Each structure stands twice: as C-alpha cells, then as structure tokens.
DRENZA-232310 format. One record per atom (N, C-alpha, C, O): residue in one letter; x, y, z. Coordinates in pm, whole numbers, padded with zeros to 5 digits, always signed. Example, Ala and Ser with C-alpha at 12.3 -4.5 7.8 and 13.67 -1.06 7.14 Angstrom:
a+01319-00569+00780;a+01230-00450+00780;a+01320-00330+00780;a+01424-00332+00846;s+01285-00225+00708;s+01367-00106+00714;s+01290+00003+00787;s+01341+00114+00804;
//
This chain:
m+06450+04023-05018;m+06467+03960-05133;m+06352+03943-05204;m+06346+03982-05321;i+06239+03881-05141;i+06105+03837-05209;i+06042+03964-05270;i+05979+03963-05375;r+06068+04085-05187;r+06018+04224-05236;r+06079+04256-05365;r+06011+04274-05466;h+06217+04263-05363;h+06313+04281-05488;h+06260+04202-05602;h+06235+04253-05712;a+06244+04081-05574;a+06212+03976-05699;a+06071+04030-05746;a+06051+04040-05867;l+05986+04061-05669;l+05833+04079-05682;l+05849+04215-05783;l+05795+04223-05893;k+05928+04315-05727;k+05932+04437-05792;k+05995+04418-05944;k+05950+04484-06037;r+06092+04333-05962;r+06133+04306-06092;r+06024+04246-06172;r+05997+04292-06283;i+05958+04143-06118;i+05850+04094-06198;i+05749+04168-06215;i+05679+04138-06312;g+05709+04275-06139;g+05609+04377-06176;g+05497+04342-06123;g+05456+04227-06141;g+05413+04446-06034;g+05288+04474-06009;g+05203+04366-05938;g+05245+04284-05857;r+05070+04380-05983;r+04966+04300-05916;r+04982+04164-05961;r+04957+04084-05872;a+05013+04116-06066;a+05035+03984-06114;a+05136+03909-06012;a+05114+03796-05968;a+05231+03976-05987;a+05345+03917-05889;a+05301+03872-05778;a+05320+03755-05746;w+05226+03970-05690;w+05160+03933-05571;w+05055+03823-05580;w+05051+03737-05491;l+04975+03821-05673;l+04874+03711-05698;l+04966+03580-05723;l+04916+03475-05684;c+05076+03573-05774;c+05162+03452-05787;c+05211+03421-05661;c+05220+03301-05636;l+05246+03502-05574;l+05289+03476-05433;l+05202+03417-05345;l+05234+03329-05266;f+05057+03478-05362;f+04952+03450-05275;f+04924+03296-05312;f+04902+03216-05221;f+04926+03258-05435;f+04886+03122-05497;f+04980+03025-05432;f+04935+02923-05378;v+05121+03053-05434;v+05218+02980-05390;v+05185+02939-05220;v+05183+02825-05175;l+05165+03051-05154;l+05155+03033-05001;l+05032+02970-04986;l+05022+02909-04880;a+04943+02967-05056;a+04808+02906-05047;a+04832+02762-05050;a+04788+02687-04964;q+04904+02722-05154;q+04939+02593-05163;q+05032+02519-05059;q+05040+02397-05045;c+05095+02610-04995;c+05178+02569-04886;c+05137+02588-04764;c+05220+02599-04673;g+04975+02596-04736;g+04929+02623-04612;g+04929+02497-04540;g+04992+02399-04579;p+04859+02502-04436;p+04843+02375-04327;p+04796+02261-04396;p+04693+02267-04464;a+04857+02164-04385;a+04825+02030-04444;a+04685+01992-04371;a+04608+01913-04426;s+04657+02047-04257;s+04558+02001-04160;s+04389+02036-04248;s+04280+01985-04225;q+04422+02128-04340;q+04302+02158-04417;q+04255+02069-04502;q+04135+02072-04530;n+04339+01974-04559;n+04311+01853-04625;n+04326+01724-04594;n+04265+01633-04649;i+04415+01710-04496;i+04456+01576-04450;i+04423+01578-04293;i+04465+01670-04222;f+04356+01486-04248;f+04333+01466-04113;f+04360+01339-04055;f+04281+01246-04066;p+04505+01331-03975;p+04538+01209-03936;p+04459+01164-03787;p+04499+01206-03678;l+04378+01100-03797;l+04293+01069-03671;l+04335+00992-03559;l+04269+00982-03456;n+04450+00936-03582;n+04509+00859-03456;n+04618+00947-03398;n+04684+00909-03302;g+04635+01052-03449;g+04748+01162-03401;g+04705+01217-03262;g+04588+01201-03225;l+04791+01279-03189;l+04764+01356-03083;l+04656+01477-03099;l+04582+01515-03008;q+04660+01526-03217;q+04573+01636-03242;q+04425+01609-03204;q+04350+01696-03158;f+04390+01477-03229;f+04262+01442-03225;f+04230+01333-03115;f+04126+01267-03112;a+04324+01325-03036;a+04310+01242-02919;a+04187+01258-02818;a+04129+01160-02771;k+04158+01373-02793;k+04047+01394-02708;k+03904+01378-02777;k+03797+01386-02716;a+03917+01356-02908;a+03791+01345-02999;a+03727+01223-02987;a+03606+01212-03004;w+03809+01119-02954;w+03755+00984-02953;w+03684+00929-02817;w+03724+00959-02706;k+03577+00848-02840;k+03543+00771-02697;k+03477+00658-02734;k+03441+00646-02851;q+03453+00566-02648;q+03389+00435-02631;q+03251+00479-02691;q+03196+00578-02642;a+03193+00413-02791;a+03051+00420-02808;a+02976+00366-02703;a+03018+00278-02629;d+02850+00425-02695;d+02762+00369-02582;d+02679+00256-02638;d+02563+00273-02677;i+02744+00139-02640;i+02679+00017-02666;i+02668-00060-02576;i+02775-00094-02525;p+02549-00115-02521;p+02538-00205-02413;p+02613-00324-02413;p+02621-00380-02523;e+02677-00381-02306;e+02760-00494-02287;e+02871-00496-02399;e+02895-00598-02464;s+02927-00395-02414;s+03033-00371-02513;s+03174-00418-02448;s+03182-00422-02325;g+03280-00452-02523;g+03420-00464-02474;g+03466-00356-02438;g+03395-00256-02447;k+03602-00346-02385;k+03670-00234-02353;k+03731-00178-02471;k+03767-00251-02563;v+03745-00052-02475;v+03820+00028-02584;v+03933+00104-02533;v+03926+00170-02430;v+04052+00094-02616;v+04178+00154-02554;v+04233+00214-02695;v+04246+00155-02802;f+04266+00369-02657;f+04309+00447-02740;f+04432+00469-02715;f+04464+00490-02598;t+04517+00470-02802;t+04668+00507-02794;t+04713+00600-02906;t+04783+00559-02998;p+04673+00724-02896;p+04713+00831-02984;p+04884+00858-02983;p+04949+00848-02878;a+04939+00890-03097;a+05084+00918-03101;a+05097+01025-03181;a+05013+01049-03267;q+05204+01102-03162;q+05256+01188-03260;q+05277+01147-03402;q+05236+01220-03492;h+05341+01027-03428;h+05347+00969-03542;h+05235+00876-03569;h+05209+00786-03490;i+05167+00896-03680;i+05031+00843-03703;i+05058+00682-03727;i+04964+00605-03704;d+05169+00635-03767;d+05182+00475-03768;d+05191+00417-03635;d+05191+00295-03623;k+05200+00502-03525;k+05200+00425-03399;k+05085+00446-03329;k+05076+00382-03224;g+04981+00528-03363;g+04842+00542-03305;g+04753+00429-03316;g+04759+00367-03422;q+04673+00392-03229;q+04602+00260-03243;q+04465+00281-03171;q+04454+00357-03075;i+04359+00208-03225;i+04253+00203-03141;i+04226+00048-03116;i+04224-00023-03217;e+04204-00014-02989;e+04186-00136-02974;e+04057-00167-02928;e+04020-00096-02834;l+03966-00268-02974;l+03835-00301-02955;l+03855-00435-02906;l+03909-00521-02976;f+03804-00463-02764;f+03793-00600-02715;f+03659-00643-02748;f+03573-00562-02783;p+03635-00787-02736;p+03528-00832-02770;p+03421-00791-02682;p+03441-00786-02560;g+03291-00755-02739;g+03181-00747-02664;g+03059-00829-02673;g+03065-00924-02751;q+02958-00811-02613;q+02841-00919-02616;q+02706-00861-02696;q+02600-00851-02634;p+02714-00830-02813;p+02812-00900-02906;p+02921-00776-02966;p+03028-00807-03019;m+02879-00647-02953;m+02941-00550-03027;m+03016-00456-02941;m+02973-00422-02830;t+03134-00410-02994;t+03227-00290-02933;t+03238-00179-03036;t+03254-00210-03154;g+03231-00066-03005;g+03249+00055-03101;g+03319+00157-03034;g+03318+00172-02912;a+03398+00250-03139;a+03465+00367-03087;a+03404+00463-03185;a+03372+00432-03300;v+03390+00580-03131;v+03330+00697-03205;v+03404+00822-03191;v+03457+00863-03088;f+03402+00882-03310;f+03465+01043-03311;f+03366+01136-03286;f+03249+01116-03320;s+03407+01248-03223;s+03307+01338-03183;s+03250+01423-03305;s+03320+01486-03384;e+03112+01413-03307;e+03051+01496-03419;e+03092+01651-03405;e+03112+01727-03500;k+03099+01678-03288;k+03122+01834-03267;k+03251+01870-03311;k+03268+01978-03369;r+03359+01776-03285;r+03507+01810-03339;r+03480+01773-03493;r+03539+01851-03567;w+03410+01681-03556;w+03441+01667-03675;w+03386+01803-03752;w+03447+01857-03844;k+03279+01842-03707;k+03219+01968-03761;k+03324+02087-03735;k+03361+02147-03836;s+03372+02123-03625;s+03452+02235-03595;s+03596+02220-03665;s+03669+02319-03669;s+03637+02106-03718;s+03755+02077-03780;s+03731+02067-03918;s+03822+02026-03991;l+03604+02104-03970;l+03570+02129-04097;l+03607+02001-04194;l+03637+02006-04314;m+03598+01894-04118;m+03625+01763-04198;m+03510+01745-04312;m+03400+01801-04307;p+03549+01667-04405;p+03443+01660-04529;p+03341+01565-04509;p+03364+01464-04441;v+03241+01583-04555;v+03122+01478-04565;v+03096+01422-04722;v+03024+01324-04739;i+03145+01475-04811;i+03164+01437-04965;i+03288+01461-05035;i+03353+01560-05001;r+03325+01396-05114;r+03458+01411-05207;r+03572+01399-05109;r+03655+01488-05092;y+03572+01285-05045;y+03701+01266-04954;y+03731+01118-04955;y+03656+01034-05004;s+03834+01096-04904;s+03878+00933-04879;s+03905+00890-04742;s+03942+00977-04663;i+03894+00771-04701;i+03917+00729-04571;i+04031+00626-04583;i+04017+00548-04677;e+04132+00612-04513;e+04237+00516-04515;e+04263+00472-04382;e+04268+00555-04291;y+04282+00336-04358;y+04304+00278-04232;y+04352+00138-04259;y+04341+00085-04370;e+04407+00078-04151;e+04447-00063-04146;e+04367-00122-04032;e+04341-00050-03935;a+04331-00236-04037;a+04264-00319-03942;a+04307-00453-03916;a+04343-00519-04014;m+04311-00501-03815;m+04348-00647-03781;m+04259-00700-03706;m+04208-00627-03621;r+04212-00847-03718;r+04128-00915-03635;r+04221-00987-03552;r+04297-01065-03609;v+04228-00973-03415;v+04331-01055-03336;v+04277-01197-03302;v+04342-01301-03313;e+04130-01188-03252;e+04054-01306-03207;e+03920-01294-03281;e+03865-01190-03315;g+03884-01405-03296;g+03719-01405-03346;g+03715-01449-03492;g+03814-01483-03556;n+03580-01444-03542;n+03540-01487-03665;n+03437-01393-03719;n+03355-01440-03797;d+03432-01285-03693;d+03333-01192-03757;d+03390-01057-03793;d+03509-01045-03823;f+03303-00952-03790;f+03354-00829-03875;f+03425-00761-03745;f+03382-00766-03629;f+03565-00685-03798;f+03655-00639-03702;f+03692-00506-03760;f+03738-00425-03679;g+03682-00473-03866;g+03736-00329-03915;g+03604-00254-03981;g+03619-00184-04081;t+03497-00271-03930;t+03375-00187-03999;t+03378-00050-03953;t+03394-00020-03834;v+03361+00034-04048;v+03391+00181-04014;v+03244+00233-04066;v+03187+00186-04164;t+03196+00334-03986;t+03087+00410-04025;t+03119+00557-04040;t+03180+00618-03952;f+03075+00617-04160;f+03117+00735-04210;f+02985+00835-04272;f+02875+00786-04299;p+03011+00952-04286;p+02915+01023-04354;p+02929+01024-04504;p+03040+01014-04557;v+02818+01037-04571;v+02809+01072-04695;v+02700+01180-04722;v+02578+01159-04724;d+02757+01291-04740;d+02671+01423-04728;d+02596+01431-04619;d+02655+01452-04513;d+02456+01417-04620;d+02371+01438-04508;d+02334+01290-04451;d+02253+01288-04359;s+02379+01185-04489;s+02365+01047-04439;s+02488+00969-04390;s+02601+01016-04401;h+02467+00866-04344;h+02587+00789-04300;h+02565+00642-04342;h+02451+00597-04349;v+02660+00578-04365;v+02662+00418-04413;v+02794+00360-04343;v+02881+00429-04291;s+02793+00224-04351;s+02911+00153-04288;s+02952+00062-04387;s+02873+00000-04458;l+03109+00050-04394;l+03180-00039-04477;l+03178-00164-04376;l+03227-00146-04264;v+03124-00287-04408;v+03130-00397-04320;v+03264-00478-04369;v+03267-00507-04488;v+03363-00514-04294;v+03462-00587-04316;v+03466-00739-04230;v+03492-00743-04109;g+03441-00836-04296;g+03452-00954-04239;g+03335-00994-04186;g+03355-01081-04101;g+03219-00967-04200;g+03083-00994-04114;g+03027-01115-04173;g+03076-01169-04272;w+02910-01163-04106;w+02842-01276-04140;w+02918-01390-04137;w+02910-01466-04234;g+03001-01422-04032;g+03076-01537-04026;g+03228-01522-04064;g+03303-01619-04059;g+03270-01396-04103;g+03401-01366-04116;g+03458-01331-04259;g+03576-01303-04281;s+03359-01337-04350;s+03442-01308-04483;s+03346-01201-04563;s+03388-01150-04667;l+03231-01171-04518;l+03156-01063-04594;l+03184-00932-04604;l+03203-00878-04495;v+03194-00853-04709;v+03224-00724-04732;v+03123-00664-04812;v+03083-00719-04914;g+03073-00545-04767;g+02973-00452-04828;g+02937-00345-04736;g+02974-00337-04619;i+02844-00245-04813;i+02779-00133-04749;i+02667-00169-04689;i+02589-00251-04738;s+02649-00108-04570;s+02507-00109-04494;s+02473+00041-04471;s+02550+00122-04419;n+02358+00062-04512;n+02259+00017-04603;n+02231+00084-04707;n+02245+00206-04693;i+02189+00041-04825;i+02149+00097-04931;i+01998+00053-04959;i+01959-00064-04960;d+01922+00166-04981;d+01762+00111-05003;d+01724+00042-04904;d+01652-00053-04931;d+01755+00064-04772;d+01716-00006-04654;d+01772-00170-04664;d+01726-00251-04583;m+01857-00207-04751;m+01907-00333-04751;m+02038-00326-04682;m+02100-00221-04699;d+02092-00417-04606;d+02224-00406-04541;d+02315-00493-04630;d+02270-00554-04727;a+02439-00497-04593;a+02534-00538-04684;a+02545-00684-04727;a+02622-00722-04815;n+02459-00764-04655;n+02421-00920-04698;n+02325-00913-04796;n+02313-01020-04856;e+02243-00815-04838;e+02137-00822-04905;e+02156-00735-05034;e+02102-00773-05138;n+02227-00623-05031;n+02229-00548-05140;n+02346-00571-05234;n+02427-00652-05189;n+02381-00513-05370;n+02474-00557-05458;n+02596-00533-05448;n+02678-00563-05534;t+02630-00460-05313;t+02775-00435-05282;t+02838-00564-05205;t+02957-00569-05175;r+02751-00658-05178;r+02796-00788-05129;r+02915-00856-05186;r+02911-00890-05304;g+03016-00880-05118;g+03133-00934-05166;g+03192-01022-05071;g+03158-01001-04955;n+03275-01118-05091;n+03350-01206-04992;n+03523-01187-05005;n+03585-01192-05111;g+03573-01167-04895;g+03710-01173-04888;g+03791-01279-04770;g+03730-01325-04674;t+03891-01298-04788;t+03955-01385-04683;t+04046-01293-04589;t+04133-01220-04636;f+04016-01304-04446;f+04086-01230-04372;f+04161-01318-04254;f+04106-01387-04168;e+04268-01301-04269;e+04350-01375-04155;e+04359-01294-04024;e+04369-01172-04022;n+04355-01376-03907;n+04377-01301-03778;n+04521-01273-03760;n+04604-01353-03803;n+04556-01165-03702;n+04687-01129-03658;n+04755-01095-03777;n+04875-01118-03794;r+04665-01028-03877;r+04728-00971-03997;r+04671-00839-04023;r+04548-00829-04032;w+04765-00715-04039;w+04709-00593-04093;w+04630-00604-04227;w+04688-00660-04320;h+04512-00558-04244;h+04468-00536-04376;h+04436-00395-04402;h+04380-00327-04317;q+04472-00348-04523;q+04468-00197-04572;q+04329-00181-04628;q+04280-00268-04700;v+04266-00072-04595;v+04138-00037-04650;v+04135+00099-04687;v+04173+00190-04613;r+04087+00115-04808;r+04072+00264-04863;r+03920+00280-04918;r+03877+00209-05008;i+03863+00357-04871;i+03713+00417-04932;i+03715+00570-04981;i+03764+00664-04919;e+03649+00573-05111;e+03630+00715-05163;e+03495+00751-05160;e+03410+00674-05206;v+03467+00850-05117;v+03327+00888-05114;v+03324+01023-05200;v+03379+01129-05171;r+03244+00991-05320;r+03235+01095-05409;r+03086+01144-05432;r+03001+01098-05356;d+03051+01227-05521;d+02915+01285-05545;d+02820+01186-05553;d+02723+01188-05477;n+02838+01081-05654;n+02759+01007-05681;n+02797+00859-05663;n+02718+00782-05718;d+02893+00805-05602;d+02940+00677-05587;d+03033+00669-05479;d+03097+00767-05443;i+03046+00542-05419;i+03129+00493-05312;i+03225+00387-05375;i+03175+00302-05449;q+03348+00385-05353;q+03432+00274-05378;q+03502+00249-05266;q+03522+00341-05187;a+03552+00117-05243;a+03625+00064-05146;a+03723-00048-05182;a+03684-00144-05249;w+03836-00037-05144;w+03942-00136-05157;w+03994-00192-05044;w+04016-00118-04948;i+04020-00327-05038;i+04082-00397-04911;i+04199-00462-04985;i+04190-00529-05088;d+04334-00426-04900;d+04438-00497-04953;d+04461-00467-05115;d+04513-00555-05184;g+04428-00366-05161;g+04440-00330-05303;g+04339-00382-05415;g+04349-00362-05536;k+04245-00449-05353;k+04131-00513-05429;k+04018-00442-05403;k+03984-00406-05291;l+03943-00415-05531;l+03822-00330-05526;l+03720-00414-05489;l+03695-00509-05562;f+03648-00395-05376;f+03530-00486-05323;f+03403-00401-05345;f+03301-00466-05363;v+03392-00262-05345;v+03278-00193-05353;v+03292-00087-05469;v+03389-00012-05474;n+03213-00085-05543;n+03206+00003-05669;n+03041+00037-05685;n+02974-00027-05767;v+02990+00127-05613;v+02834+00140-05627;v+02791+00287-05646;v+02839+00377-05577;s+02705+00306-05737;s+02650+00443-05757;s+02543+00470-05643;s+02462+00381-05616;t+02541+00579-05583;t+02457+00627-05490;t+02343+00727-05533;t+02258+00774-05457;k+02356+00755-05678;k+02276+00862-05716;k+02129+00783-05726;k+02112+00674-05780;g+02026+00865-05659;g+01889+00824-05652;g+01856+00703-05567;g+01752+00639-05581;h+01950+00674-05479;h+01948+00566-05374;h+01939+00631-05240;h+01985+00741-05211;k+01864+00537-05150;k+01854+00600-05008;k+01970+00517-04920;k+01985+00395-04909;l+02042+00619-04863;l+02156+00560-04781;l+02111+00579-04642;l+02027+00667-04620;g+02164+00496-04533;g+02135+00506-04421;g+02201+00375-04327;g+02248+00275-04380;l+02195+00393-04188;l+02268+00290-04126;l+02158+00180-04077;l+02040+00209-04061;r+02206+00069-04059;r+02125-00068-04004;r+02079-00023-03873;r+02159+00030-03795;a+01959-00038-03844;a+01911-00002-03724;a+01972-00078-03615;a+01985-00200-03626;g+02012-00013-03505;g+02072-00083-03381;g+02208-00020-03325;g+02225+00101-03336;d+02279-00078-03281;d+02392-00048-03217;d+02491+00043-03316;d+02554+00142-03278;i+02491-00001-03424;i+02581+00066-03487;i+02579+00215-03532;i+02671+00281-03582;e+02436+00258-03496;e+02391+00381-03508;e+02481+00468-03398;e+02497+00588-03421;k+02529+00422-03303;k+02621+00487-03198;k+02749+00518-03230;k+02824+00575-03150;c+02792+00474-03380;c+02909+00487-03405;c+02938+00620-03516;c+03044+00656-03566;a+02806+00674-03530;a+02805+00802-03613;a+02848+00920-03547;a+02819+00934-03428;p+02912+01007-03606;p+02928+01030-03749;p+03045+00961-03796;p+03056+00963-03918;f+03124+00907-03740;f+03258+00839-03778;f+03303+00749-03675;f+03325+00790-03561;g+03318+00625-03710;g+03370+00542-03591;g+03390+00390-03638;g+03355+00355-03751;f+03442+00310-03553;f+03472+00181-03578;f+03411+00079-03477;f+03399+00097-03355;a+03373-00040-03551;a+03302-00140-03456;a+03354-00274-03492;a+03397-00297-03605;s+03351-00357-03401;s+03386-00527-03403;s+03265-00598-03342;s+03192-00546-03258;y+03250-00727-03392;y+03146-00792-03359;y+03196-00928-03288;y+03246-01021-03352;a+03178-00928-03149;a+03236-01053-03090;a+03394-01087-03118;a+03444-01197-03096;t+03459-00980-03167;t+03593-00996-03199;t+03688-00883-03135;t+03653-00769-03106;h+03825-00942-03117;h+03910-00852-03068;h+03993-00795-03188;h+04062-00867-03260;a+03981-00651-03204;a+04042-00600-03318;a+04120-00465-03277;a+04095-00395-03179;r+04222-00442-03375;r+04293-00316-03351;r+04284-00249-03504;r+04269-00314-03608;i+04295-00106-03495;i+04268-00018-03597;i+04396+00093-03595;i+04441+00144-03492;r+04437+00113-03711;r+04567+00207-03690;r+04568+00287-03836;r+04493+00253-03927;k+04652+00386-03847;k+04664+00485-03955;k+04539+00520-04005;k+04515+00486-04120;v+04462+00576-03948;v+04339+00629-03988;v+04344+00775-04037;v+04353+00867-03955;v+04338+00800-04174;v+04349+00904-04230;v+04234+00963-04323;v+04195+00891-04415;i+04180+01086-04306;i+04084+01129-04383;i+04136+01238-04499;i+04210+01328-04461;r+04106+01232-04611;r+04192+01310-04705;r+04080+01375-04801;r+03991+01306-04850;r+04091+01514-04825;r+03996+01554-04926;r+04025+01526-05073;r+04139+01542-05118;l+03922+01485-05149;l+03963+01455-05282;l+03929+01568-05386;l+03959+01554-05504;
//
C-alpha cells in the first residue's frame, strides 16, 4: 500500500518524505532517558563515600514506580550513574533537561541534590542545604551555592514529594522546584565545577543526601 501511494506521489521527494516520517517515529530512547526504568537498572551504584548510609535501588518497568532511597550517612550518602553507560547511551551533556521528584523523609538538610554534566564540567543543584532551606548551584567561579548569586531559599516539608526540573543550555542553567524558578544563571565566561569533597563521587550524574533519609523517583533526561 505504501509503495503504491509513493508511486502516485512520485519519485525521490516521496521517499524523502517517508524517511522523515520514520525518523520522527524512531526510538524514544534517542531523546528521552527514563533513568529509574529497568533499562538502566545496572547502571546505578552506591557512591564510594566514607561512612555513607545504605542506598536501595528499586527499578521498575513503569518509571513512576522506580525509586532510589538514600539512608542517612555520617554525614553524606550518594548514588551515582555509570559514566561508561552515560557515554555509551549517548546521553547529552548540553542542551538537555533533568526532571525528578525528591522527598526528605527525615532530617533537616539537603535531600535531593543532583550532580550533573554541563558540557565538559559538572555542577550540583543543592536542594534544602545549609540547615534545610537553601537552593543553589555549586560551584560557580569556585563559590558554592551558599556564596554565589544562585542562592535562594525554599520551604521543604518532610514526607512530601517535591518536583524538580533543570534545563542545561549552551550559556545558562535554569532550575524550578514545584513550579517556582529558583535558578536562572548565565554560565558564559564563568568557571563551573564541583565543591571539593564527597560530592565529586556523584559525577557524572547522581544524587546525594546530607544526614537525611531521602527518596528520589521519576528521573528523566530529555534532549532539548
């Protein structure tokens, strides 16, 4: 049927049209990466942080049911995604978004902090740090989230899911929590990097909690 339709339309232009349609309907995995799904279950591991708490991974076929659970450490616990798998899956390092939900079950410090690549560097979005409310990017120009101009404050209730979205573009980073814009910073001409210490064990992509019991779910990477 397709062949007869193409013959009626005529020639090379018709085949190009078909190729375009098929390309648009190709595997979603080329542009969307559901990191809590079974596809990536073996790519996660506990970060090698001294005196960290237990990490429990519960991957699921349905992304809504997959979770990462971080139990309190002394003081930090982390989960990290395989750098080798990130590269082999051709996941983006620029022009992409990160979406996830985080819950602080117990404690009063950061619980949904995510470390992620920005081109050839890495930074972290701190969620609920420095006593439970601070939000910001660490590090910019060697200044952490408590020192640079991304610093903001939010209210984070325990036992409640908080929605996080980050957009990493060529010259800026934006981050929303529960629909509110917290970070809108230009990265052009600025030095990006991680705060020295245990958070480096969460690169290239991972989550960390600080003396808190936390849960992470619905982790999705999308090309922009």
